[in-house]
N, C-alpha and C positions, 0 to 999 in steps of 0.2 A: 524541389524547394530547399534552399540552403538554410541551415540553422547555425547560429553563432552561439556556441555553448562554452562554458567553462568546464573544469574537471573536478568532480567531487564525489565523495561517498557519504550518503546520509548516515549520520552517526548520533548526534545529540541535539536536542531542542530544549529551549527554555521558555517558560510561560511569559506571555506579554499581552498587551492590550489587543483585543480583537473586535472592538466595536465597529459596526458598520460593514461587516463581512459575513459571508454565509458559508457554512461547512460544506464539504464535498465528499465525505465518506469517512468511514472509520472501520476498525477491526476489533472484534472481541470474540471470545468463545468461552464456553463453560469452563470455570475453574481459573480463568485469567484474573489476576489482580489488576484492576483498572489503573493505568498509569498514562497520563496525558502529557504530551509534549508538543511544543509549538515553536515555530520560527517565523519571523517577519522579514520580508525582503523589502527593497525600496517601494515597490508597488504594493497595494493592499492585498497580498497573497500570503496565506498562512498554511504551513504544513504541521500536522499533528500526528502523533504516533503513540501506539501502545495503550489503548486503541487509538488509531491514527485518524485524523480528520484533516482533509485538505480544504481550506477555505479560499474562495475566490470572489471577486466582485460580482454581484448578481448580473450586471450587464455584460460581463465578459465570460460567461460560462462556456462559450464555444470559441473564444478568441483564438485564432489560428497561429499561436506562437508557442514555442517552448522556451521558457525563461528559467535558466538554471537557478539564479538567486542564491546559490550556495557556492560560488566560485571564489575568486580571490578576495572579494569583499567579505566573505564569510569565514575567513581564516586570518590568523595573526601569529607572527613569530613569538615564541616564548623561549626562555633560556634552555640550552641544551640542544638546540637545533630542531626542536619539535615545533609543529604548527598547530596552534589551538583551533579546533573546529567549533565555530559558534553555531548557534541554532541547532538544537538536537534534543536529546532526552533530558529529563529533569535531573538526572544524575550529574550531568555536567562533567567537566574534567576530561573530555575526549580530545585526543591529539593525534595528528598524523606525524609519523617519524619515517622518513624515506618512503618505502613502498608498503608500510604497514599503518594500520589505524589501531590505536590503543584506547580502550575504554574501561571504566571501572566495572568490576564484576557485579553481577546481579543474581537474583533468584533463578533467572533463565539461563545463566552462563553454561551450566553443565549440559543442559539439553541442547542448546545451540551448538556447543562444541561437538557433541556427538552427532548432531545432524550434519554439520559441515564436514565432519570426518567421513560420514556415509557418502556425501556428495563426491568427495575426493576419491574414495575407494571405488565408487561406481562410475567415475569419470563423467560426472555432470559438472560442466564448466560454467554454468550460469549462476554462480554464487561465490562469495568470498571464501578463501581458505582460512581455516583456523590455525594460527601459528603457535599458540601456547598461552600460558598465563604466568605472570610474575608480578610481585609487589602489588597484588590486588587489582591487576589490570588484565583484561583479555586483549590479545593481539590478533588482529585479522588482516588479511591481505587487502590492500587498497585497490579498488576497481576504478580505473580511469574510464571516463565516458561522460554522458550527459544525463542528468536526472531532472525531469520536468518539475517546475515549481508550481504549475497550475494545470488543471485538466483542460481538454480541448476536444474538438472533433478530430479524431485520428484518421490517418489514411488507412485504406483497406489492408495494405501490406503490413502496417504496424499492428493493427488489430490481430491479423492472422499470426504474426510473429509472437505476440503476447500469448495467444492460445497455445501455440506449439511449445513455447518456453514453459508454460505452466504444466503442460502434460509431461514434458521431459523431467521437470522437477518432481512431479508426483511419481513417475515411473521409477525414479532413482531411489525412492523410499519404500517401494512395494516389497512385502515379505521381509522387512527388516525388523529387528527387535525393537527399534524405536517406535515403529508404527503399532506394535502390539497387536491387538485384535482388530484394529481399524485397517481399512484398505491402504491408506497412505498417511504420510505426515503432511498436514496442511500448513501453508504459510500464514493464512488467516488475514492477510492484508495485501493481496496480490493486485494492487492498484498501480496506476502509472507513476505515482509519487514514490513507489518503492522499486522502480525498475530503472536500470542503467541502459541508456540508449547509446549505441555506437553507430555513427553514420546514419542516424535517424531510425535505427532498427532496435527494438527491445532485445537485449542481449543477456542481462543478468538480473536476478532478484537480490535485494539487499534488505537489511533489518528484519531478522528472523526472531525477534524477541517474543512474538505472540504465536510462534509455531507450536503445533501440538498434533497428536494423532487425530484423524477425522475422516470424513467422507470427501471424495473429490468434488462433490456437488457444493460443499461449503465454499471452497475456493472458487469454483467455476461460477457460482451464482454471484459472488462478490465481484469477481473480475468482469463478468458481463455487465454488471451495473456500472462499475466505475470506468470501464473503457468504452462503453457503448450507449448508455442511457443517461439522459438528463432532462428533468421535467421542464426546465426553463430554457433549454437549448433551442436555437432557431432551426436546427436540423429537423426536418419532418420525422414523425415517429416511424413512418414506413422505412426511412433511410436508417434510423437507429436499429430497427428490427433486422434490416439487411446485415448490419454489422454484428448484431447478436449471432446471426447464423454463421457469418464468416469466422468469428472467434470460436463458436461451438464446433464448427466443422474442423478448424485447425487443431482444436484440442482432441477431436476424435470421439466425442461423446456419442454413444449409440443407444438404441432402445434396449431395455425399457427406461433406462435412466434419462434419456433425452426427453421423455415425456414429463419429467419432473423439473426440467431446467427453469421454467418460469416460476414454479413454486420456490425453487432455491433462491432466485433473485428476490422474490417477495419476502422470504424468510430473513435474508440478510438485511433488507431494508427495515423490516419490523424490529429486528434485533438492534439496529442502530437507534431507532426511536426509543426502544425500551432502555437501552444503556443510558441515554441522556436523561430520560425520565427518572431513572433510579438515582442518578447523581443529584437531581433537583431535590430529592428527599433527604439528602445529606449535604446541604450547602457548605458545611464546614470543611468537607473533603473535596469539594468541587474545584475544578481548575479554572472556572469562569464565574461571572456574576449570574444571578438568577435570570436576568433578562437575556443574556447570551445563551444560557442553557435552554431557555424557553424557545428561542429562535431556532436552535438546533433540533429540538423536538419537532417544531412545526415544519422545518425543512425536511426532516426525515419522513414525517408522515405525508408530506406533499409528494415526495419521491415515490413512496409506497402507493399512494392513491393514483399517481400517474401511470405506474406500471400496471396496477390492477385494472384501471380504466381501459388500457390498451392491451390487455392480456391476449385477446384474440389475434391482434396484429403480430405480436411476438410469437405466439404459438403457431400461427400460419406460416411465418417465416422459417420456423424450425421444423415444420412437418416434412 
């Protein structure tokens, strides 16, 4: 199947209207300062990050397309030869200069720089390279490729590649000072919307602002959800379970941890619902209206209920 993509690296998003669309995932972990970012493309598709939520039309949850939505139309020339990258984090001010992406520093800058340095030292090529910092800007290498603007039903080889890529990323951080007492450093948002595809194959992770030490199951549970499971998808749950197995096998998860995989998926879905519920309690700091926040809570709980309802199907596939 041929795909027509542009070339981009997800870097910054700005809040915008999201009425009439439904979230498709997010990332958060203990100790993370919630920061929400959004971009709109011509179709009603929204990407959010830190914690990140991908929103797509309800009717198109399994639409078989990859629409970059962040190619030439998402960039504009600015003085000095830089290209301003629209749609990204709330910090704004992100530009591409040649083969680098420059973005304002943040509280996560030092950790991300150290993490990307570990990747380079250990020859993990599935992430940007950290190029340095100057004038209040972090500089990262630009990764050419395709980044999906919406979720879909992926092919088996794509799901397998995502699982293998996640394992390679985790392995690159094992026994590192950055991981500390945890087994690995987790991305905490290893969804399709943070993955660069090359020739239709998941090849690199981007946007590490929520990365932190953790358990591999934290990332694996979230990846299995966002790559394989959708409560309103027309793909039968048995087929979704087959792809859960494909991704888990490609990752190489073994017992006894394999027996906790479905629990890890449910935990990430519950965390998603909790995150949006907590924001409803502080509407002055929320990135959306109360109605939109309520819809996200409802969606998250529906995803959780769907997975719980079909738990035996997923567990049987993983056995």
